[in-house]
C-alpha positions in Angstrom: 33.6 -30.3 17.5 33.9 -27.2 19.7 34.8 -23.7 18.7 37.8 -22.2 20.5 37.2 -19.0 22.4 38.7 -16.4 19.9 36.8 -18.0 17.0 33.6 -18.1 19.0 33.9 -14.4 20.0 34.5 -13.6 16.3 31.4 -15.4 15.3 29.3 -13.7 18.0 30.7 -10.3 16.8 29.8 -11.0 13.2 26.3 -12.0 14.2 25.9 -8.9 16.3 27.1 -6.7 13.5 24.8 -8.3 11.0 21.8 -7.9 13.4 22.7 -4.2 13.8 23.1 -3.7 10.1 19.6 -5.2 9.4 18.0 -3.1 12.1 19.6 0.0 10.7 18.4 -0.9 7.2 14.8 -1.4 8.4 14.9 1.9 10.3 16.5 4.0 7.6 15.1 2.1 4.6 14.5 4.1 1.3 12.1 2.7 -1.2 13.5 1.5 -4.5 11.9 2.7 -7.8 10.2 -0.6 -8.2 8.5 -0.4 -4.8 7.5 3.2 -5.5 5.9 2.2 -8.8 4.1 -0.7 -7.2 2.7 1.5 -4.4 1.6 4.1 -6.9 -0.2 1.4 -8.9 -1.9 -0.1 -5.8 -3.1 3.4 -4.8 -4.3 4.0 -8.3 -6.3 0.8 -8.3 -7.8 1.6 -4.9 -9.2 4.8 -6.4 -10.1 3.7 -9.9 -12.0 0.5 -9.1 -14.6 2.0 -6.7 -15.0 5.1 -9.0 -15.6 3.1 -12.2 -17.8 0.6 -10.4 -19.9 3.4 -9.0 -20.2 5.0 -12.5 -21.2 1.7 -14.1 -23.8 0.8 -11.5 -25.1 4.4 -11.6 -25.4 4.3 -15.4 -27.2 0.9 -15.2 -29.7 2.4 -12.7 -30.2 5.5 -14.8 -31.1 3.4 -17.8 -33.3 1.1 -15.8 -35.2 4.0 -14.2 -34.8 6.6 -17.0 -33.4 9.2 -14.7 -30.8 10.9 -16.9 -27.4 11.0 -15.1 -28.6 11.3 -11.6 -27.5 7.9 -10.2 -24.3 7.8 -12.4 -23.1 11.2 -11.0 -24.0 10.3 -7.4 -22.5 6.9 -7.4 -19.4 8.2 -9.3 -18.8 10.7 -6.5 -19.5 8.1 -3.9 -17.0 5.7 -5.5 -14.4 8.4 -5.7 -14.9 9.2 -2.0 -14.6 5.5 -1.0 -11.5 5.2 -3.2 -9.9 8.3 -1.7 -10.6 7.0 1.8 -9.1 3.6 1.0 -6.0 5.2 -0.5 -5.6 7.5 2.5 -5.9 4.6 4.9 -3.3 2.7 3.0 -0.9 5.6 3.0 -1.4 6.3 6.7 -0.9 2.6 7.6 2.3 2.4 5.5 3.6 5.6 7.0 3.5 4.0 10.4 5.2 0.7 9.4 8.8 0.2 10.3 
């Protein structure tokens, strides 16, 4: 079964238009509310997990070594810095994606 010429050209035109539409969508894409919430949640977790982990490990070390809040404060700040770095790296990488 072969396609006659006008029908074949029509099919090729449809395929070309669909390809152009998809490329335009990828280039000019706006994020939906669900995607924005998901990204905000991912960024939040990237900051919260290292911060809380640092605070907990620091508190454990402070209790073990009887040093007040020295390690808790230091590791809390370190965890916050690591979380901020990871979140910044994620935002930078997503900003470059098509």
